[in-house]
C-alpha positions, 0 to 999 in steps of 0.5 A: 500500500506504500506510495499508492493513491490510498497512501496519499489520501491518508497523508491528505487526511492527516494533514487536514487534521494537523491543520485543525490541530494547530488552528484550534490550539493557536486561535486563542493566541489572537484573542489575547487582547479581548480575553484580557479585557473581558476576564481581567487577567495579566500577561502571565495568565495569558501565557499560561493558557498556552503553557498549560496545553504544552505541559499537559501535551508533553506529559500525556504524549508518552503514554499516547505514543506507547499506546500507538505502538501497541494499539490502534493508531486511528482509534487514538487519533480519532478519539483525541481529535474529538476531545480537543475539538469539543473543548475548543468550542466549549471555550466560547461558553466560559464565564471565568479564567479558570473555566477557560484554563480547564478547557485548555488543559483538556485540549492538551490531553486530546492533542497529545494523541496526535503527533506520535501516532500521525508521524508513525502512520506516515512512516508506515505508508512512505519509504525513507527516501520520500519521508521528509517530503511527506512530513513536510506536507504534513507539517504544512498543515500545522503552519497553515492551521496556526496562521489561519488561527490568527486570521480567523480569530482576528476577523471573527473577534472583530465582527462577532466577538472572541467566543464565536471564533472558538465555536467556529474552529472547534466544530469541524473536528467532529467530522474529521474524527469519523473520517479517521476512524474509517481508515484501513490498517496499513500493510507497512506496519509489521505484524509483530508490532501491530497490536490488533494482531499481537504477535511477539515483540522482541524481548516479550511474548504476548498472548493472542488476547492479552489481559490487563497484565499483558498490556501493562507488561507490553507497554513497559517493555516498549517504553524501556526499549524506546528509552534504551534506543534514545540513550544509545543514539547520539543523534537523537540526544542532539536533536532533542536538545536542539529541538527544545531550543528551536521550539522555545523560540518558534512557540514564543514568537507564535504566542506573542507575535500578534500581541506585539504588533497590536501593542507596539506597532499600532496594528488593530487586532484584525490587522495584526491577525491578518499580518500574522495570517500572511505568514502562512505563505512563508510557513507553507513554503518553508515546510514544503521546501524544507522537506524537498531540500532535506530529501535532496541533500540526503541523496548527497550526504547522510547529514543532509537533513540535519544541515537543512534543519539547522541552517534554516535558523542560522539564516533566518535569525537576522530576518526575525530580528528585523521583524521585531525591531523595525517600525516600518510596516513593509520591513516588518511584513517582509522580514516576518515572511522570510523568517517564517519561511526559514524557521519552518525548514526544520519540520520535515527533515528533523522528524524524518531524521528521527524516524530514520534512526529508530527501530520500527517497533518504537517509532511512535514511542520515540516521537512521543519522547521527543514531543514531551521534551520539546513541549515541556522544556521548550514550547511550554516555557516560552509563553510563560517566560516571555509573559513574565519578562513582558510584565517586568520589562515590556513585551518589546524587550522580552521578545528579542530573546526568541531569535537568539534562542533560535540561532543557538538551537540551529547551531546545536542541530548542525552538530548532529551532522557528525553523528548521523551517518553512524547512527543511520548505519546501526538501523537495518532495512527492517528497522531493527538494531 
């Protein structure tokens, strides 16, 4: 089934779900100003609305990843999608900050089910040499959804109020949940790791119909073997560290970018949302070109993908600094587009790098560990730290930290070019050490 028309359909569906994944997560960021005014909260509390999603997602993603490696990925994806969609819409009904915080908490639980399962599913349908491009398409949905969140949030909030924006973006996920539940199983998933057929996994024999103890033992073995793989693979450790820095920077910019334009550049809420939405051009082109460049460079050097991922941040940092330091509207918009284009090169190549050097039995588990690391230490801390620095020094000074962190993350990722060849050679074509 790999590479067939059905594989492309699966990729399209997963990309569309990824669009709503980030649309639902980020639409609230464009609504910070009216939420602040109506609920009377500080910038620190606004930052917590994003931080809580990232923290819960980080903690919950590991058990979700393990479940994806031993269970039905489509069931996990569909159920999580249903939860986060309902909770996004429910945010429009809240009457207090605590209620909105609870909705965001539950959104984090729902969204934790998605990335490990979806990327592992893509790895089943697409071979290694096409994987970065497939992940690039998938990641374009993330960028498009995130930027669309700013557009929809800004326009709908301007005309109808911020609550209607949450209703509008939350409800379509219910239809997508039904579509993903109807997916067929992939032939690219080996029998011995497909939980629906429960063959033997290396180091653990599982009965045809395991009870609770059998499932628990299988989950612990999967986690233990996955962590052992992480520990003995230097490239993974480098990617985890560098990924934490770059996700801190990217999520901080996404969280506070519209508020910065609104407060310090004099943009209206709707205009700031539209300018942020224009970034979708850079984000989509960055994801697609990053995936293609990663696969193209891989044919010339095993380090090709990490070179593309890291260099995007080194080249993009000057543009990002220009975007947040200029008062000229044209310079701000042009620099923003270029920085978003370059800062999103990493998605396809970096994810494909992880999948290339991980045995097939633990792909979702390792992806879950990666997501836990970068979300907990990077994405979750950025809104909180920048929000706190904004309360103390002002948002214009606080936001300058972010491109500098992005540059450091790019440098760290580039060091993986020294280890990637050896680590790729340790994985056999069958996906085992």
